[in-house]
Each structure stands twice: as C-alpha cells, then as structure tokens.
All heavy atoms as an XYZ file, in Angstrom:
883
protein
N     150.222    137.868     56.476
C     149.153    138.357     55.627
C     149.298    139.884     55.510
O     149.341    140.591     56.518
C     147.803    137.989     56.243
C     146.640    138.718     55.616
S     145.097    138.434     56.505
C     144.605    136.896     55.777
N     149.379    140.382     54.321
C     149.486    141.817     54.088
C     148.107    142.451     54.174
O     147.120    141.905     53.682
C     150.114    142.086     52.731
N     148.064    143.619     54.818
C     146.803    144.363     54.884
C     147.064    145.761     54.329
O     148.211    146.202     54.235
C     146.247    144.447     56.317
C     147.214    145.181     57.248
C     145.913    143.077     56.849
C     146.603    145.539     58.572
N     146.004    146.425     53.977
C     146.089    147.785     53.434
C     146.287    148.770     54.580
O     145.404    148.937     55.401
C     144.817    148.094     52.649
C     144.815    149.483     52.035
O     145.868    150.174     52.087
O     143.774    149.889     51.520
N     147.463    149.402     54.621
C     147.780    150.354     55.665
C     147.580    151.795     55.241
O     147.897    152.708     55.988
C     149.226    150.151     56.146
C     149.575    148.760     56.671
C     151.055    148.665     56.992
C     148.736    148.431     57.891
N     147.030    152.009     54.044
C     146.901    153.378     53.538
C     145.926    154.227     54.351
O     146.002    155.445     54.310
C     146.466    153.390     52.047
O     145.215    152.724     51.911
C     147.510    152.717     51.192
N     145.028    153.603     55.092
C     144.074    154.341     55.932
C     144.750    154.950     57.163
O     144.201    155.838     57.792
C     142.946    153.426     56.401
C     142.040    152.942     55.296
C     140.977    151.999     55.852
C     140.155    151.411     54.722
N     139.226    150.385     55.185
N     145.942    154.458     57.499
C     146.637    154.924     58.695
C     147.327    156.246     58.398
O     148.320    156.297     57.691
C     147.644    153.885     59.169
C     147.053    152.522     59.523
C     148.151    151.522     59.866
C     146.054    152.634     60.657
N     146.795    157.332     58.967
C     147.291    158.674     58.662
C     148.303    159.204     59.677
O     149.066    160.100     59.358
C     146.126    159.649     58.564
O     145.391    159.652     59.781
N     148.336    158.642     60.865
C     149.293    159.064     61.893
C     150.569    158.241     61.740
O     150.532    157.017     61.761
C     148.695    158.889     63.287
C     149.618    159.364     64.384
O     150.613    158.717     64.666
N     149.280    160.488     64.968
N     151.694    158.926     61.582
C     152.976    158.248     61.322
C     153.353    157.286     62.442
O     153.797    156.162     62.183
C     154.097    159.296     61.112
C     155.452    158.653     60.994
C     153.797    160.162     59.906
N     153.174    157.687     63.705
C     153.520    156.824     64.847
C     152.626    155.594     64.893
O     153.102    154.483     65.113
C     153.321    157.617     66.105
C     154.411    157.930     67.044
C     155.751    157.436     66.855
C     156.680    158.597     67.093
N     158.037    158.349     67.062
N     151.340    155.790     64.685
C     150.393    154.677     64.706
C     150.698    153.728     63.562
O     150.706    152.505     63.741
C     148.941    155.200     64.633
C     147.958    154.071     64.386
C     148.596    155.969     65.910
N     150.981    154.267     62.390
C     151.308    153.418     61.241
C     152.546    152.577     61.528
O     152.568    151.361     61.257
C     151.512    154.261     59.994
C     151.690    153.431     58.741
C     151.707    154.318     57.493
C     151.685    153.497     56.233
N     151.544    154.337     55.041
N     153.565    153.180     62.110
C     154.797    152.445     62.452
C     154.495    151.345     63.472
O     155.013    150.216     63.358
C     155.853    153.393     62.984
N     153.638    151.644     64.447
C     153.290    150.650     65.457
C     152.512    149.487     64.849
O     152.801    148.327     65.133
C     152.483    151.308     66.585
N     151.534    149.795     64.015
C     150.739    148.719     63.392
C     151.616    147.878     62.468
O     151.497    146.646     62.436
C     149.513    149.295     62.655
C     148.568    150.014     63.635
C     148.783    148.196     61.874
C     147.948    149.141     64.709
N     152.511    148.522     61.741
C     153.442    147.768     60.878
C     154.299    146.821     61.717
O     154.499    145.650     61.353
C     154.298    148.716     60.062
C     153.532    149.411     58.947
S     154.489    150.703     58.101
C     155.798    149.742     57.389
N     154.797    147.294     62.855
C     155.624    146.454     63.733
C     154.800    145.309     64.308
O     155.269    144.165     64.388
C     156.227    147.297     64.849
N     153.552    145.601     64.701
C     152.659    144.564     65.214
C     152.442    143.486     64.155
O     152.544    142.288     64.440
C     151.316    145.184     65.613
C     150.229    144.219     66.059
C     150.538    143.662     67.432
C     148.873    144.918     66.052
N     152.171    143.915     62.935
C     151.885    142.970     61.843
C     153.084    142.047     61.601
O     152.913    140.887     61.275
C     151.543    143.736     60.562
C     150.250    144.525     60.622
C     149.031    143.687     60.928
O     148.479    143.760     62.022
N     148.603    142.867     59.996
N     154.287    142.598     61.726
C     155.515    141.828     61.465
C     156.002    141.052     62.694
O     156.924    140.263     62.584
C     156.627    142.758     60.997
C     156.370    143.420     59.669
C     157.492    144.386     59.344
C     157.217    145.164     58.073
N     158.264    146.179     57.841
N     155.423    141.361     63.850
C     155.936    140.758     65.089
C     157.317    141.308     65.435
O     158.123    140.636     66.070
N     157.563    142.557     65.061
C     158.868    143.212     65.229
C     158.967    143.856     66.609
O     158.601    145.022     66.790
C     159.046    144.240     64.112
C     160.356    144.983     64.157
O     161.104    144.851     65.150
O     160.635    145.722     63.196
N     159.493    143.109     67.568
C     159.593    143.591     68.944
C     160.448    144.846     69.070
O     160.084    145.780     69.780
C     160.201    142.525     69.855
C     159.246    141.462     70.301
C     159.849    140.572     71.382
O     160.692    141.038     72.177
O     159.462    139.395     71.420
N     161.582    144.864     68.421
C     162.507    145.997     68.548
C     161.828    147.292     68.148
O     161.872    148.279     68.882
C     163.770    145.747     67.713
C     164.800    146.822     67.865
C     166.048    146.524     67.048
C     167.042    147.655     67.191
N     168.219    147.459     66.334
N     161.209    147.317     66.988
C     160.537    148.521     66.520
C     159.331    148.850     67.394
O     159.136    149.996     67.805
C     160.121    148.377     65.060
O     161.274    148.137     64.262
C     159.403    149.629     64.553
N     158.508    147.839     67.703
C     157.307    148.048     68.510
C     157.655    148.756     69.834
O     157.135    149.818     70.135
C     156.627    146.712     68.776
C     155.457    146.775     69.711
C     155.469    146.477     71.048
C     154.116    147.171     69.410
N     154.211    146.651     71.581
C     153.367    147.070     70.604
C     153.465    147.579     68.243
C     152.017    147.376     70.659
C     152.107    147.884     68.305
C     151.399    147.778     69.496
N     158.554    148.167     70.603
C     158.864    148.712     71.926
C     159.547    150.075     71.839
O     159.376    150.904     72.733
C     159.670    147.725     72.744
C     158.861    146.543     73.232
C     159.111    145.267     72.759
C     157.820    146.714     74.138
C     158.360    144.189     73.183
C     157.059    145.635     74.584
C     157.339    144.378     74.098
N     160.279    150.346     70.772
C     160.972    151.634     70.626
C     159.997    152.797     70.411
O     160.346    153.952     70.654
C     161.976    151.584     69.476
O     161.308    151.620     68.218
N     158.794    152.516     69.986
C     157.801    153.568     69.709
C     157.068    154.036     70.960
O     156.398    155.066     70.935
C     156.785    153.046     68.682
C     157.343    152.750     67.308
C     156.343    151.932     66.490
C     157.716    154.025     66.597
N     157.206    153.309     72.053
C     156.434    153.578     73.258
C     157.280    154.225     74.350
O     158.465    153.950     74.480
C     155.814    152.282     73.783
C     154.707    151.775     72.907
C     154.981    151.006     71.784
C     153.386    152.082     73.181
C     153.970    150.553     70.947
C     152.356    151.628     72.355
C     152.642    150.866     71.255
N     156.624    155.061     75.156
C     157.261    155.687     76.315
C     157.649    154.613     77.327
O     157.026    153.542     77.386
C     156.305    156.696     76.949
N     158.656    154.909     78.122
C     159.126    153.946     79.139
C     158.014    153.567     80.121
O     157.901    152.417     80.527
C     160.335    154.520     79.893
N     157.181    154.527     80.478
C     156.104    154.292     81.445
C     154.749    154.294     80.737
O     153.815    154.970     81.190
C     156.144    155.348     82.541
C     157.432    155.355     83.354
C     157.652    154.061     84.112
O     156.684    153.471     84.628
O     158.817    153.616     84.153
N     154.627    153.544     79.672
C     153.394    153.518     78.893
C     152.231    152.950     79.731
O     152.421    151.982     80.481
C     153.571    152.710     77.584
C     153.966    151.279     77.855
C     152.345    152.785     76.703
N     151.078    153.591     79.633
C     149.864    153.072     80.255
C     149.193    152.170     79.235
O     149.026    152.548     78.065
C     148.946    154.236     80.634
N     148.800    150.972     79.646
C     148.215    150.004     78.726
C     146.983    149.374     79.352
O     147.010    148.917     80.496
C     149.247    148.931     78.390
C     148.681    147.789     77.612
C     148.100    147.997     76.365
C     148.729    146.495     78.102
C     147.566    146.948     75.633
C     148.199    145.429     77.372
C     147.611    145.673     76.150
N     145.894    149.370     78.566
C     144.634    148.806     79.023
C     144.077    147.860     77.961
O     144.053    148.190     76.782
C     143.606    149.921     79.283
C     144.026    150.820     80.426
C     144.881    151.887     80.196
C     143.587    150.584     81.718
C     145.297    152.703     81.240
C     143.983    151.395     82.770
C     144.845    152.451     82.515
O     145.259    153.252     83.549
N     143.638    146.699     78.395
C     143.010    145.704     77.536
C     141.577    145.517     78.018
O     141.364    145.075     79.158
C     143.789    144.385     77.606
C     143.217    143.296     76.725
O     142.309    143.566     75.918
O     143.671    142.141     76.855
N     140.615    145.899     77.192
C     139.195    145.859     77.573
C     138.963    146.568     78.917
O     138.210    146.090     79.763
C     138.666    144.429     77.626
C     138.352    143.881     76.246
O     137.925    144.658     75.374
O     138.523    142.654     76.030
N     139.662    147.701     79.128
C     139.483    148.514     80.327
C     140.295    148.072     81.531
O     140.300    148.762     82.545
N     140.985    146.961     81.431
C     141.780    146.467     82.547
C     143.238    146.847     82.336
O     143.832    146.540     81.296
C     141.689    144.932     82.637
C     140.268    144.474     82.867
O     139.609    144.905     83.810
N     139.773    143.635     81.971
N     143.841    147.500     83.356
C     145.244    147.879     83.224
C     146.098    146.610     83.240
O     145.908    145.718     84.063
C     145.669    148.822     84.354
C     147.056    149.369     84.118
C     147.381    150.557     84.995
O     146.737    150.806     85.999
N     148.377    151.314     84.580
N     147.017    146.561     82.293
C     147.878    145.398     82.122
C     149.338    145.849     82.082
O     149.609    147.020     81.851
C     147.537    144.669     80.815
C     146.065    144.330     80.619
S     145.525    142.926     81.590
C     146.254    141.585     80.691
N     150.244    144.878     82.239
C     151.681    145.159     82.097
C     152.025    145.100     80.614
O     151.989    144.027     80.010
C     152.500    144.178     82.907
C     152.277    144.338     84.397
C     153.175    143.440     85.201
C     152.833    143.575     86.656
N     153.884    144.107     87.436
N     152.345    146.260     80.061
C     152.566    146.416     78.619
C     153.633    145.440     78.089
O     153.379    144.713     77.130
C     152.975    147.870     78.336
C     153.283    148.147     76.895
C     152.258    148.334     75.985
C     154.594    148.232     76.443
C     152.516    148.583     74.651
C     154.877    148.498     75.117
C     153.837    148.673     74.230
N     154.824    145.459     78.690
C     155.916    144.626     78.171
C     155.571    143.148     78.236
O     155.809    142.408     77.268
C     157.203    144.897     78.929
C     157.806    146.249     78.557
O     157.352    146.911     77.634
N     158.816    146.660     79.299
N     155.022    142.688     79.350
C     154.660    141.272     79.482
C     153.636    140.871     78.433
O     153.755    139.818     77.801
C     154.095    140.984     80.874
C     155.119    141.103     81.980
O     156.308    141.250     81.726
N     154.661    141.090     83.206
N     152.611    141.706     78.256
C     151.531    141.406     77.314
C     152.084    141.276     75.894
O     151.812    140.298     75.188
C     150.471    142.503     77.378
C     149.262    142.237     76.527
C     148.143    141.643     77.060
C     149.250    142.580     75.175
C     147.028    141.392     76.261
C     148.140    142.343     74.384
C     147.030    141.742     74.939
N     152.851    142.271     75.465
C     153.272    142.286     74.070
C     154.466    141.367     73.770
O     154.637    140.956     72.632
C     153.479    143.713     73.563
C     152.165    144.367     73.251
C     151.581    145.247     74.140
C     151.463    144.030     72.103
C     150.350    145.815     73.880
C     150.218    144.561     71.836
C     149.665    145.471     72.713
N     155.222    140.993     74.764
C     156.265    139.971     74.511
C     155.600    138.648     74.132
O     156.131    137.882     73.354
C     157.167    139.804     75.716
C     158.073    140.990     75.922
C     159.343    140.682     76.654
N     160.032    141.859     77.114
C     160.627    142.772     76.342
N     160.595    142.655     75.050
N     161.236    143.814     76.869
N     154.418    138.401     74.670
C     153.660    137.184     74.348
C     152.850    137.345     73.061
O     152.695    136.400     72.299
C     152.715    136.823     75.491
C     153.416    136.395     76.756
C     152.423    136.163     77.874
C     153.118    135.907     79.194
N     152.203    135.891     80.322
N     152.326    138.563     72.834
C     151.396    138.792     71.716
C     152.105    138.957     70.367
O     151.583    138.498     69.334
C     150.538    140.013     72.001
N     153.242    139.656     70.363
C     153.898    139.941     69.083
C     154.269    138.645     68.366
O     154.864    137.741     68.961
C     155.131    140.823     69.301
C     154.798    142.266     69.686
C     156.044    142.993     70.165
C     154.171    143.013     68.531
N     153.893    138.575     67.116
C     154.108    137.367     66.329
C     152.935    136.403     66.377
O     152.881    135.458     65.600
N     151.999    136.673     67.275
C     150.837    135.793     67.450
C     149.511    136.541     67.318
O     148.449    135.910     67.361
C     150.884    135.100     68.815
C     152.127    134.288     69.003
N     152.312    133.060     68.426
C     153.278    134.582     69.667
C     153.513    132.606     68.743
N     154.110    133.519     69.489
N     149.582    137.866     67.204
C     148.368    138.671     67.080
C     148.573    139.720     66.002
O     149.671    140.270     65.878
C     148.017    139.347     68.410
C     147.727    138.344     69.498
C     147.175    138.954     70.775
O     146.973    140.171     70.831
O     146.932    138.175     71.718
N     147.508    139.973     65.222
C     147.630    140.925     64.114
C     146.260    141.302     63.566
O     145.296    140.539     63.732
C     148.494    140.332     63.005
C     147.866    139.125     62.328
C     148.922    138.258     61.640
N     148.460    136.891     61.507
C     148.564    135.941     62.421
N     149.095    136.204     63.580
N     148.141    134.723     62.196
N     146.218    142.455     62.938
C     145.033    142.851     62.202
C     144.943    142.019     60.921
O     145.962    141.759     60.277
C     145.089    144.339     61.822
C     144.692    145.261     62.931
C     145.645    145.793     63.783
C     143.358    145.610     63.137
C     145.293    146.648     64.817
C     142.993    146.467     64.154
C     143.965    146.994     65.002
N     143.729    141.613     60.565
C     143.524    140.944     59.277
C     142.875    141.907     58.291
O     142.911    141.685     57.089
C     142.653    139.676     59.433
O     141.420    140.019     60.066
C     143.391    138.620     60.263
N     142.295    142.992     58.812
C     141.694    144.026     57.985
C     141.517    145.280     58.839
O     141.116    145.183     59.986
C     140.330    143.534     57.488
S     139.437    144.746     56.485
N     141.845    146.421     58.275
C     141.579    147.688     58.957
C     140.310    148.270     58.329
O     140.266    148.518     57.123
C     142.767    148.643     58.850
C     143.936    148.055     59.638
C     142.396    150.036     59.356
C     145.215    148.839     59.553
N     139.295    148.436     59.144
C     137.990    148.897     58.652
C     137.847    150.409     58.686
O     137.283    150.994     57.765
C     136.873    148.254     59.467
C     136.828    146.746     59.302
O     137.095    146.258     58.174
O     136.550    146.046     60.293
N     138.330    151.026     59.743
C     138.215    152.483     59.840
C     139.271    153.026     60.795
O     139.755    152.329     61.663
C     136.811    152.929     60.250
C     136.375    152.487     61.630
C     134.949    152.942     61.908
C     134.498    152.470     63.295
N     133.196    153.018     63.654
N     139.578    154.315     60.588
C     140.536    155.035     61.407
C     139.882    156.347     61.792
O     139.336    157.044     60.942
C     141.862    155.271     60.647
C     142.850    156.038     61.494
C     142.462    153.941     60.194
N     139.936    156.684     63.087
C     139.284    157.892     63.578
C     140.222    158.686     64.487
O     141.348    158.254     64.753
C     138.003    157.519     64.344
C     136.962    156.860     63.467
C     135.669    156.518     64.210
O     135.670    156.485     65.458
O     134.674    156.257     63.520
N     139.733    159.848     64.971
C     140.443    160.667     65.943
C     141.842    161.054     65.453
O     142.844    160.777     66.115
C     140.492    159.992     67.318
C     140.976    160.912     68.416
O     140.939    162.126     68.291
N     141.456    160.318     69.491
N     141.876    161.672     64.275
C     143.157    162.123     63.677
C     144.170    160.992     63.532
O     145.368    161.182     63.717
C     143.754    163.276     64.494
C     142.887    164.495     64.454
O     142.392    164.884     63.392
N     142.679    165.112     65.604
N     143.675    159.795     63.239
C     144.552    158.654     62.998
C     144.993    157.898     64.233
O     145.754    156.936     64.136
N     144.485    158.281     65.410
C     144.927    157.659     66.652
C     144.083    156.456     67.072
O     144.479    155.713     67.976
C     144.925    158.700     67.788
C     145.945    159.819     67.627
C     145.707    160.891     68.683
C     147.361    159.285     67.692
N     142.954    156.233     66.404
C     142.103    155.086     66.735
C     141.942    154.220     65.498
O     141.535    154.700     64.443
C     140.734    155.557     67.234
C     140.831    156.340     68.522
C     139.493    156.832     69.042
O     138.424    156.443     68.503
O     139.523    157.611     70.011
N     142.271    152.952     65.652
C     142.252    152.000     64.538
C     141.265    150.883     64.877
O     141.382    150.229     65.909
C     143.656    151.412     64.293
C     143.631    150.403     63.152
C     144.678    152.520     64.040
N     140.295    150.676     63.984
C     139.286    149.637     64.136
C     139.441    148.609     63.026
O     139.672    148.978     61.876
C     137.878    150.243     64.019
C     137.531    151.216     65.115
C     137.965    152.544     65.051
C     136.767    150.815     66.196
C     137.643    153.442     66.061
C     136.434    151.714     67.206
C     136.884    153.025     67.130
O     136.565    153.925     68.121
N     139.314    147.352     63.363
C     139.391    146.347     62.327
C     139.200    144.944     62.833
O     138.973    144.702     64.025
N     139.280    144.022     61.903
C     139.223    142.604     62.214
C     140.611    142.185     62.663
O     141.623    142.628     62.110
C     138.755    141.803     60.997
C     137.307    141.998     60.700
N     136.790    143.125     60.087
C     136.249    141.202     60.974
C     135.482    143.002     59.982
N     135.132    141.842     60.517
N     140.650    141.309     63.648
C     141.895    140.971     64.325
C     141.974    139.459     64.498
O     140.957    138.797     64.694
C     141.904    141.665     65.695
C     143.247    141.804     66.320
C     144.141    142.773     65.879
C     143.632    140.990     67.373
C     145.389    142.927     66.463
C     144.871    141.127     67.986
C     145.746    142.106     67.526
N     143.201    138.951     64.477
C     143.422    137.529     64.743
C     144.404    137.367     65.901
O     145.456    137.999     65.931
C     143.996    136.792     63.520
C     144.355    135.382     63.847
N     143.417    134.380     63.941
C     145.546    134.823     64.172
C     144.041    133.252     64.290
N     145.324    133.502     64.431
N     144.021    136.514     66.832
C     144.897    136.129     67.936
C     144.994    134.608     67.922
O     143.970    133.924     67.863
C     144.281    136.587     69.265
O     144.909    135.932     70.357
N     146.228    134.090     67.951
C     146.392    132.636     67.983
C     145.692    132.039     69.205
O     145.190    130.920     69.143
C     147.872    132.261     67.998
C     148.590    132.566     66.702
O     147.927    132.888     65.694
O     149.849    132.527     66.689
N     145.636    132.793     70.299
C     145.014    132.297     71.537
C     143.508    132.510     71.564
O     142.765    131.619     71.998
C     145.636    133.005     72.742
C     145.074    132.534     74.062
C     145.744    133.188     75.267
O     146.638    133.994     75.140
N     145.293    132.816     76.457
N     143.012    133.679     71.110
C     141.611    134.033     71.283
C     140.768    133.949     70.010
O     139.565    134.136     70.074
C     141.492    135.437     71.867
C     142.211    135.566     73.163
C     143.385    136.240     73.393
C     141.854    134.989     74.412
N     143.759    136.118     74.701
C     142.839    135.349     75.359
C     140.793    134.178     74.841
C     142.779    134.936     76.692
C     140.751    133.773     76.173
C     141.739    134.162     77.071
N     141.383    133.710     68.867
C     140.620    133.585     67.626
C     140.472    134.904     66.891
O     141.322    135.785     66.999
N     139.382    135.046     66.148
C     139.149    136.215     65.300
C     138.002    137.048     65.850
O     136.958    136.496     66.241
C     138.825    135.761     63.872
C     139.980    134.987     63.266
O     141.102    135.506     63.257
O     139.743    133.848     62.799
N     138.176    138.355     65.851
C     137.179    139.266     66.393
C     137.456    140.689     65.913
O     138.533    140.969     65.393
C     137.149    139.231     67.932
C     138.517    139.381     68.561
C     138.992    140.643     68.921
C     139.311    138.268     68.801
C     140.254    140.781     69.502
C     140.567    138.402     69.382
C     141.032    139.666     69.730
N     136.504    141.578     66.112
C     136.698    142.992     65.815
C     137.371    143.643     67.019
O     137.054    143.327     68.166
C     135.358    143.697     65.540
C     134.742    143.333     64.228
C     133.443    144.119     64.055
C     132.765    143.794     62.743
N     131.505    144.542     62.606
N     138.287    144.568     66.732
C     138.997    145.235     67.817
C     139.201    146.714     67.524
O     138.984    147.173     66.404
C     140.377    144.562     68.058
O     140.912    145.012     69.293
C     141.358    144.883     66.941
N     139.605    147.421     68.557
C     139.974    148.819     68.426
C     141.272    149.039     69.196
O     141.419    148.543     70.320
C     138.892    149.717     68.999
S     139.325    151.465     68.918
N     142.221    149.734     68.581
C     143.443    150.181     69.245
C     143.356    151.708     69.319
O     143.206    152.359     68.285
C     144.686    149.800     68.434
C     145.174    148.395     68.626
C     144.311    147.316     68.689
C     146.532    148.154     68.725
C     144.774    146.025     68.851
C     147.016    146.867     68.877
C     146.149    145.794     68.957
N     143.456    152.267     70.520
C     143.419    153.719     70.714
C     144.758    154.158     71.286
O     145.141    153.736     72.386
C     142.273    154.107     71.644
C     140.896    153.769     71.077
C     139.790    154.176     72.029
C     138.434    153.822     71.432
N     137.329    154.232     72.310
N     145.449    154.986     70.526
C     146.782    155.445     70.880
C     146.744    156.884     71.402
O     145.958    157.697     70.910
C     147.698    155.431     69.650
C     147.949    154.077     69.079
C     147.071    153.510     68.160
C     149.079    153.346     69.418
C     147.300    152.263     67.593
C     149.323    152.091     68.864
C     148.443    151.553     67.949
N     147.614    157.197     72.341
C     147.860    158.570     72.779
C     149.371    158.807     72.681
O     150.156    157.992     73.194
C     147.393    158.827     74.200
C     145.895    158.775     74.354
C     145.444    159.035     75.789
O     146.166    159.572     76.600
N     144.218    158.602     76.095
N     149.754    159.891     72.017
C     151.162    160.216     71.803
C     151.514    161.409     72.676
O     150.786    162.402     72.720
C     151.443    160.510     70.312
C     152.899    160.868     70.079
C     151.037    159.313     69.454
N     152.668    161.336     73.384
C     153.080    162.443     74.250
C     153.852    163.500     73.475
O     154.121    163.334     72.275
C     153.873    161.924     75.460
C     155.198    161.284     75.107
O     155.781    161.513     74.043
N     155.713    160.453     76.015
N     154.227    164.574     74.136
C     154.900    165.684     73.465
C     156.291    165.291     72.974
O     156.840    165.945     72.094
C     154.955    166.921     74.370
C     155.764    166.773     75.633
C     155.706    168.053     76.467
C     156.590    167.994     77.678
N     155.994    167.446     78.858
N     156.868    164.217     73.506
C     158.172    163.729     73.030
C     158.027    162.855     71.785
O     159.017    162.403     71.227
C     158.886    162.949     74.139
C     159.387    163.795     75.288
C     158.281    164.129     76.301
O     157.368    163.305     76.478
O     158.362    165.210     76.896
N     156.777    162.589     71.377
C     156.549    161.790     70.188
C     156.513    160.291     70.437
O     156.498    159.504     69.495
N     156.459    159.896     71.698
C     156.343    158.481     72.038
C     154.881    158.155     72.348
O     154.127    159.004     72.820
C     157.190    158.144     73.276
C     158.680    158.298     73.064
C     159.227    157.154     72.276
C     160.740    157.180     72.266
N     161.292    156.016     71.576
N     154.500    156.926     72.115
C     153.145    156.493     72.466
C     153.131    156.297     73.979
O     153.883    155.493     74.529
C     152.748    155.215     71.729
C     152.783    155.450     70.202
C     151.381    154.732     72.181
C     152.734    154.202     69.357
N     152.289    157.084     74.662
C     152.259    157.092     76.126
C     151.110    156.247     76.694
O     151.138    155.885     77.864
C     152.132    158.512     76.639
N     150.112    155.972     75.859
C     148.986    155.155     76.318
C     148.421    154.391     75.132
O     148.331    154.919     74.021
C     147.895    156.038     76.927
C     146.715    155.227     77.429
C     145.696    156.087     78.137
N     144.503    155.308     78.413
C     143.827    155.336     79.543
N     144.250    156.100     80.535
N     142.731    154.610     79.694
N     148.045    153.138     75.396
C     147.390    152.320     74.411
C     146.238    151.593     75.082
O     146.417    150.921     76.113
C     148.372    151.287     73.820
C     147.778    150.274     72.843
C     147.161    150.951     71.625
C     148.847    149.265     72.420
N     145.054    151.779     74.522
C     143.871    151.048     74.958
C     143.473    150.136     73.813
O     143.312    150.589     72.676
C     142.713    152.019     75.227
C     142.954    152.891     76.448
O     143.614    153.938     76.303
O     142.474    152.523     77.511
N     143.334    148.849     74.104
C     142.863    147.894     73.099
C     141.640    147.195     73.642
O     141.421    147.158     74.866
C     143.946    146.862     72.701
C     144.298    145.952     73.868
C     145.183    147.567     72.163
C     145.200    144.786     73.504
N     140.838    146.640     72.772
C     139.687    145.890     73.245
C     138.795    145.467     72.081
O     138.924    145.970     70.960
N     137.910    144.568     72.410
C     136.961    144.132     71.405
C     136.027    145.290     71.094
O     135.715    146.106     71.958
C     136.179    142.916     71.899
C     137.069    141.690     71.980
C     136.292    140.419     72.158
O     135.377    140.163     71.374
N     136.659    139.615     73.129
N     135.628    145.364     69.849
C     134.799    146.480     69.376
C     133.543    145.940     68.680
O     133.553    144.867     68.094
C     135.587    147.353     68.415
N     132.490    146.720     68.766
C     131.270    146.410     68.002
C     130.916    147.703     67.248
O     130.662    148.726     67.854
C     130.143    145.958     68.917
O     129.882    146.926     69.909
N     130.964    147.606     65.965
C     130.645    148.777     65.126
C     130.012    148.293     63.846
O     130.001    147.123     63.564
C     131.898    149.607     64.828
C     133.042    148.839     64.232
C     133.168    148.716     62.860
C     133.985    148.210     65.056
C     134.214    147.992     62.314
C     135.026    147.491     64.500
C     135.132    147.370     63.134
O     136.164    146.651     62.603
C-alpha cells in the first residue's frame, strides 16, 4: 500500500520509512548505527531480532504528522501480528549520519 511520504522532511527518516514500507532489510539495516539503541513502548529490545521479524509484516498505513525537525513520525500502523493502531517512531541521528536510537510505541493524539 502506497502512502504519502511528502510530510517526511528528514532524509534519513524518509529513507528508513521507505525501507520499512517495502520490507527492504538491506536498506533498513544500513541506515542504523552498529550499536543502535532501540525501545518499543519504553522497553529496550534487540534491534536486529525485532526488525528481522517485523520487516515485511509491519508498515505505516497513513502518516498523520511529523514533528521535531522530521525526526518524529506519527501515524496509523499495521502489524500482521498486532493489528492496526496509532504509533510514533522517534529517531535520533548521530554525527556520522547513522540512526543511533529508535523509540517506537503506540500513540494517542
């Protein structure tokens, strides 16, 4: 399902969301730092394990808003395992240009 990505103003975040939407593991993992910090609803998780299972099975169905200079993405989300819900992805990019931290979780807005 194609979604409108024009709201995504941060180049790194846009590339990551595009890779997520396509289930593109190679591109997705290349955008992140080797020691990326990853949190799901506040719980620290193993990034690689989580996304090897999620890619191709989870995606945004609509992007509702983007905040914090393009680093926070809010929208409707679909997970084959968990169903449909509102979510937020919050990215932090390091000085090398890699995504060093990702916080995801259900959102109410």
